[in-house]
N, CA, C and O atoms as a GROMACS GRO file, in nm:
protein
  264
    1MET      N    1   6.924   5.057  26.162
    1MET     CA    2   7.016   5.158  26.096
    1MET      C    3   6.951   5.204  25.969
    1MET      O    4   6.951   5.325  25.946
    2LYS      N    5   6.893   5.117  25.880
    2LYS     CA    6   6.834   5.173  25.758
    2LYS      C    7   6.723   5.262  25.777
    2LYS      O    8   6.705   5.349  25.692
    3LEU      N    9   6.645   5.254  25.877
    3LEU     CA   10   6.540   5.339  25.906
    3LEU      C   11   6.606   5.472  25.956
    3LEU      O   12   6.550   5.577  25.924
    4LEU      N   13   6.707   5.477  26.023
    4LEU     CA   14   6.766   5.601  26.075
    4LEU      C   15   6.825   5.673  25.947
    4LEU      O   16   6.816   5.796  25.937
    5ASN      N   17   6.885   5.598  25.851
    5ASN     CA   18   6.937   5.659  25.735
    5ASN      C   19   6.827   5.714  25.642
    5ASN      O   20   6.847   5.816  25.576
    6TRP      N   21   6.716   5.650  25.634
    6TRP     CA   22   6.598   5.696  25.561
    6TRP      C   23   6.554   5.826  25.621
    6TRP      O   24   6.548   5.928  25.552
    7VAL      N   25   6.523   5.822  25.746
    7VAL     CA   26   6.469   5.946  25.816
    7VAL      C   27   6.569   6.059  25.799
    7VAL      O   28   6.531   6.174  25.778
    8SER      N   29   6.692   6.028  25.808
    8SER     CA   30   6.803   6.133  25.788
    8SER      C   31   6.795   6.191  25.647
    8SER      O   32   6.807   6.311  25.626
    9SER      N   33   6.774   6.101  25.552
    9SER     CA   34   6.778   6.145  25.407
    9SER      C   35   6.655   6.233  25.381
    9SER      O   36   6.659   6.310  25.285
   10LEU      N   37   6.548   6.227  25.457
   10LEU     CA   38   6.431   6.323  25.438
   10LEU      C   39   6.468   6.465  25.465
   10LEU      O   40   6.423   6.560  25.400
   11PHE      N   41   6.550   6.476  25.563
   11PHE     CA   42   6.592   6.612  25.602
   11PHE      C   43   6.716   6.663  25.524
   11PHE      O   44   6.742   6.783  25.529
   12ASN      N   45   6.786   6.584  25.459
   12ASN     CA   46   6.913   6.629  25.392
   12ASN      C   47   6.900   6.636  25.241
   12ASN      O   48   7.000   6.641  25.168
   13ARG      N   49   6.775   6.636  25.196
   13ARG     CA   50   6.755   6.639  25.053
   13ARG      C   51   6.810   6.777  24.995
   13ARG      O   52   6.790   6.884  25.053
   14THR      N   53   6.874   6.767  24.890
   14THR     CA   54   6.915   6.896  24.819
   14THR      C   55   6.829   6.913  24.698
   14THR      O   56   6.803   6.822  24.620
   15GLU      N   57   6.789   7.025  24.689
   15GLU     CA   58   6.709   7.067  24.565
   15GLU      C   59   6.801   7.080  24.445
   15GLU      O   60   6.910   7.136  24.449
   16LYS      N   61   6.749   7.024  24.340
   16LYS     CA   62   6.828   7.036  24.213
   16LYS      C   63   6.789   7.172  24.156
   16LYS      O   64   6.673   7.208  24.136
   17THR      N   65   6.901   7.246  24.132
   17THR     CA   66   6.878   7.383  24.062
   17THR      C   67   6.886   7.366  23.918
   17THR      O   68   6.983   7.312  23.866
   18SER      N   69   6.786   7.413  23.852
   18SER     CA   70   6.784   7.400  23.713
   18SER      C   71   6.866   7.519  23.651
   18SER      O   72   6.860   7.634  23.695
   19GLN      N   73   6.943   7.479  23.545
   19GLN     CA   74   7.022   7.589  23.494
   19GLN      C   75   6.936   7.669  23.399
   19GLN      O   76   6.849   7.615  23.332
   20ARG      N   77   6.961   7.790  23.394
   20ARG     CA   78   6.889   7.882  23.305
   20ARG      C   79   6.910   7.846  23.164
   20ARG      O   80   7.025   7.824  23.125
   21PRO      N   81   6.808   7.838  23.080
   21PRO     CA   82   6.833   7.806  22.947
   21PRO      C   83   6.902   7.906  22.872
   21PRO      O   84   6.884   8.024  22.902
   22LEU      N   85   6.986   7.871  22.772
   22LEU     CA   86   7.068   7.960  22.699
   22LEU      C   87   6.983   8.023  22.596
   22LEU      O   88   6.892   7.964  22.537
   23THR      N   89   7.020   8.160  22.576
   23THR     CA   90   6.941   8.228  22.462
   23THR      C   91   7.009   8.163  22.331
   23THR      O   92   7.102   8.083  22.342
   24ASP      N   93   6.962   8.198  22.218
   24ASP     CA   94   7.006   8.155  22.090
   24ASP      C   95   7.137   8.204  22.062
   24ASP      O   96   7.218   8.132  22.004
   25ASP      N   97   7.169   8.327  22.100
   25ASP     CA   98   7.307   8.396  22.078
   25ASP      C   99   7.408   8.319  22.173
   25ASP      O  100   7.518   8.285  22.132
   26GLN      N  101   7.368   8.296  22.294
   26GLN     CA  102   7.462   8.224  22.383
   26GLN      C  103   7.489   8.091  22.336
   26GLN      O  104   7.604   8.047  22.338
   27PHE      N  105   7.387   8.020  22.291
   27PHE     CA  106   7.403   7.879  22.244
   27PHE      C  107   7.492   7.884  22.117
   27PHE      O  108   7.579   7.798  22.102
   28ASN      N  109   7.473   7.975  22.031
   28ASN     CA  110   7.556   7.977  21.901
   28ASN      C  111   7.699   8.013  21.939
   28ASN      O  112   7.793   7.959  21.880
   29GLU      N  113   7.717   8.098  22.031
   29GLU     CA  114   7.849   8.139  22.072
   29GLU      C  115   7.928   8.025  22.128
   29GLU      O  116   8.041   7.994  22.091
   30LEU      N  117   7.856   7.962  22.223
   30LEU     CA  118   7.922   7.837  22.276
   30LEU      C  119   7.958   7.722  22.181
   30LEU      O  120   8.057   7.651  22.193
   31LYS      N  121   7.864   7.713  22.084
   31LYS     CA  122   7.877   7.612  21.983
   31LYS      C  123   8.006   7.647  21.892
   31LYS      O  124   8.092   7.566  21.860
   32SER      N  125   8.001   7.780  21.859
   32SER     CA  126   8.115   7.830  21.776
   32SER      C  127   8.248   7.808  21.846
   32SER      O  128   8.344   7.761  21.785
   33LYS      N  129   8.251   7.842  21.970
   33LYS     CA  130   8.390   7.819  22.050
   33LYS      C  131   8.428   7.663  22.060
   33LYS      O  132   8.545   7.627  22.051
   34LYS      N  133   8.331   7.580  22.077
   34LYS     CA  134   8.362   7.437  22.080
   34LYS      C  135   8.410   7.392  21.944
   34LYS      O  136   8.508   7.319  21.933
   35GLN      N  137   8.340   7.436  21.841
   35GLN     CA  138   8.382   7.396  21.702
   35GLN      C  139   8.521   7.446  21.662
   35GLN      O  140   8.593   7.377  21.590
   36LYS      N  141   8.560   7.566  21.708
   36LYS     CA  142   8.682   7.621  21.683
   36LYS      C  143   8.790   7.538  21.760
   36LYS      O  144   8.896   7.508  21.704
   37LYS      N  145   8.763   7.505  21.880
   37LYS     CA  146   8.858   7.423  21.967
   37LYS      C  147   8.872   7.284  21.903
   37LYS      O  148   8.981   7.228  21.899
   38MET      N  149   8.765   7.233  21.854
   38MET     CA  150   8.766   7.102  21.786
   38MET      C  151   8.845   7.106  21.653
   38MET      O  152   8.920   7.012  21.625
   39ASP      N  153   8.831   7.214  21.568
   39ASP     CA  154   8.911   7.236  21.458
   39ASP      C  155   9.063   7.249  21.483
   39ASP      O  156   9.146   7.198  21.408
   40ASP      N  157   9.094   7.319  21.590
   40ASP     CA  158   9.239   7.331  21.639
   40ASP      C  159   9.289   7.191  21.675
   40ASP      O  160   9.397   7.157  21.627
   41ILE      N  161   9.225   7.110  21.751
   41ILE     CA  162   9.270   6.982  21.791
   41ILE      C  163   9.288   6.891  21.669
   41ILE      O  164   9.388   6.818  21.663
   42LEU      N  165   9.191   6.892  21.565
   42LEU     CA  166   9.200   6.817  21.453
   42LEU      C  167   9.318   6.857  21.360
   42LEU      O  168   9.380   6.769  21.299
   43ASP      N  169   9.349   6.988  21.350
   43ASP     CA  170   9.457   7.034  21.288
   43ASP      C  171   9.589   6.992  21.342
   43ASP      O  172   9.683   6.960  21.269
   44LYS      N  173   9.591   6.993  21.487
   44LYS     CA  174   9.711   6.942  21.554
   44LYS      C  175   9.729   6.794  21.526
   44LYS      O  176   9.842   6.750  21.502
   45ILE      N  177   9.618   6.712  21.527
   45ILE     CA  178   9.635   6.564  21.501
   45ILE      C  179   9.695   6.544  21.361
   45ILE      O  180   9.786   6.463  21.343
   46SER      N  181   9.643   6.620  21.259
   46SER     CA  182   9.675   6.610  21.116
   46SER      C  183   9.834   6.643  21.101
   46SER      O  184   9.904   6.585  21.017
   47LYS      N  185   9.881   6.732  21.182
   47LYS     CA  186  10.017   6.773  21.175
   47LYS      C  187  10.114   6.698  21.252
   47LYS      O  188  10.225   6.673  21.206
   48ASN      N  189  10.075   6.661  21.370
   48ASN     CA  190  10.165   6.602  21.477
   48ASN      C  191  10.116   6.453  21.518
   48ASN      O  192  10.196   6.380  21.575
   49GLY      N  193   9.995   6.412  21.490
   49GLY     CA  194   9.947   6.288  21.539
   49GLY      C  195   9.872   6.292  21.667
   49GLY      O  196   9.896   6.382  21.747
   50TYR      N  197   9.784   6.199  21.692
   50TYR     CA  198   9.707   6.192  21.816
   50TYR      C  199   9.787   6.182  21.943
   50TYR      O  200   9.747   6.231  22.049
   51ASP      N  201   9.901   6.116  21.930
   51ASP     CA  202   9.985   6.095  22.052
   51ASP      C  203  10.051   6.222  22.110
   51ASP      O  204  10.099   6.229  22.224
   52ASN      N  205  10.048   6.320  22.021
   52ASN     CA  206  10.105   6.449  22.072
   52ASN      C  207   9.999   6.542  22.128
   52ASN      O  208  10.032   6.657  22.159
   53LEU      N  209   9.868   6.498  22.143
   53LEU     CA  210   9.782   6.587  22.208
   53LEU      C  211   9.801   6.578  22.362
   53LEU      O  212   9.843   6.476  22.415
   54SER      N  213   9.768   6.689  22.428
   54SER     CA  214   9.770   6.694  22.575
   54SER      C  215   9.651   6.612  22.625
   54SER      O  216   9.561   6.576  22.549
   55ASN      N  217   9.653   6.582  22.757
   55ASN     CA  218   9.551   6.502  22.821
   55ASN      C  219   9.420   6.586  22.809
   55ASN      O  220   9.314   6.531  22.781
   56HIS      N  221   9.429   6.714  22.830
   56HIS     CA  222   9.323   6.802  22.823
   56HIS      C  223   9.252   6.800  22.682
   56HIS      O  224   9.128   6.803  22.677
   57GLU      N  225   9.327   6.793  22.571
   57GLU     CA  226   9.280   6.786  22.438
   57GLU      C  227   9.217   6.651  22.418
   57GLU      O  228   9.109   6.643  22.359
   58LYS      N  229   9.277   6.546  22.464
   58LYS     CA  230   9.220   6.411  22.446
   58LYS      C  231   9.081   6.409  22.521
   58LYS      O  232   8.981   6.362  22.466
   59ASN      N  233   9.078   6.459  22.640
   59ASN     CA  234   8.946   6.452  22.705
   59ASN      C  235   8.839   6.537  22.634
   59ASN      O  236   8.726   6.493  22.618
   60PHE      N  237   8.876   6.654  22.594
   60PHE     CA  238   8.782   6.727  22.517
   60PHE      C  239   8.731   6.661  22.392
   60PHE      O  240   8.612   6.672  22.360
   61LEU      N  241   8.815   6.595  22.322
   61LEU     CA  242   8.784   6.515  22.202
   61LEU      C  243   8.690   6.402  22.234
   61LEU      O  244   8.592   6.377  22.165
   62ASN      N  245   8.724   6.331  22.345
   62ASN     CA  246   8.641   6.214  22.376
   62ASN      C  247   8.505   6.266  22.427
   62ASN      O  248   8.404   6.205  22.392
   63ASN      N  249   8.495   6.373  22.506
   63ASN     CA  250   8.371   6.433  22.554
   63ASN      C  251   8.286   6.484  22.446
   63ASN      O  252   8.163   6.471  22.449
   64TYR      N  253   8.353   6.545  22.347
   64TYR     CA  254   8.282   6.608  22.228
   64TYR      C  255   8.215   6.498  22.141
   64TYR      O  256   8.109   6.520  22.083
   65LEU      N  257   8.280   6.382  22.134
   65LEU     CA  258   8.208   6.276  22.054
   65LEU      C  259   8.107   6.196  22.135
   65LEU      O  260   8.041   6.109  22.079
   66ASP      N  261   8.094   6.221  22.261
   66ASP     CA  262   7.996   6.141  22.334
   66ASP      C  263   7.853   6.201  22.314
   66ASP      O  264   7.756   6.148  22.368
   0.00000   0.00000   0.00000
């Protein structure tokens, strides 16, 4: 069974597609948008507290910090 899986895997390989590198302008625009969103979330925390964030905002905050 392992041999069959191995042989099958030889034919089912998926090529990793590399993502096109960002230009400096694209990178800076993306960074600016993320920073704006972060600032909005931090403002919301300072006004209403962390518990009032949506799950989406909490996920964004956690992913941003990683």
